[in-house]
N, C-alpha and C positions, 0 to 999 in steps of 0.2 A: 504494500500500500504506500510505502514511503516513496517508491519510484514514481507513482502516479502523482503524488503530492508535489514532487520536485518539478515534474513536467507542467503541472497547473501553475505553480509559482512562476516559472519562466514565461509561460503564456500570458499571465496577468501582467507581469512587469514589462514584457515585450509590447503588449498593447498599450500600456500606460506611456511607455517611451515614445511610441508612434504618435499618440495623441499630443504629447508635449511638443514633439518636433513639428506637428501640423500647426500648432499655435504660435510658433516662433515668428512667422511673417507678420501676424497681427500684433504681436508684442513689439516687434521692431517698428511697425507703423505707429503704434501708440507712443513709443519712446521718441521717435522722430517728431511727431506732432507736439509732444510736450516740450522738446528742446526748441522747436520752432516758435513756440509760444513763450519762450524765455525761462523755462524751468531749470534753475541751476541744479536742483536735486537730480533731475533726469540726466543732465549733462555729466554730473559727477558720477552717477551710477554707470553711465556708459564708459567713462574714463577708467573706472575701477574694473569693469567687466572686460575691457580691452587689455588690461594689465599695464596701463600707462601711468598709473598712480606713481608719483615721485619722479617721473622722467625729467621734469623741469629742474629738479635739484641736481641732476646729472649733467646739465648743460654747462655749468660753470659757476663761479662765484657771482654773487649779486651785491656785494659790499664793495664800495669804491677802493678801499685800501687793499682788499684781497685781489681785486681786479688788477690794480697796478703791480702788486707783487707777482701775480701770475704772468702778467705781460713781461716783466723783467726776467723772470725765469725762462719764458719762451724765447726771449731775445738772446739770452745766454746760450741756450741749446742751439739756436740757429747759428750763432757765432761759432760754436764748437764744431758744428757739422760743415761749415763753409771751409774749414781748413783742409 
């Protein structure tokens, strides 16, 4: 009887996964509409979903002193490689 139960379990979850996949286009349409209407929550949810959270922090420093320090370091590296 356990074998039949396992098959039924897979069948139910498989059908559920198909239904979820079928709803994705509607979900994306709703998300797009919310973003178009200016919802920062929807925009942030999309950024998180896409895995882009924190990407801006990887771009580089945003403090003037750190920017100047980074620029000097970059110039030193350029100078070393020109030799």
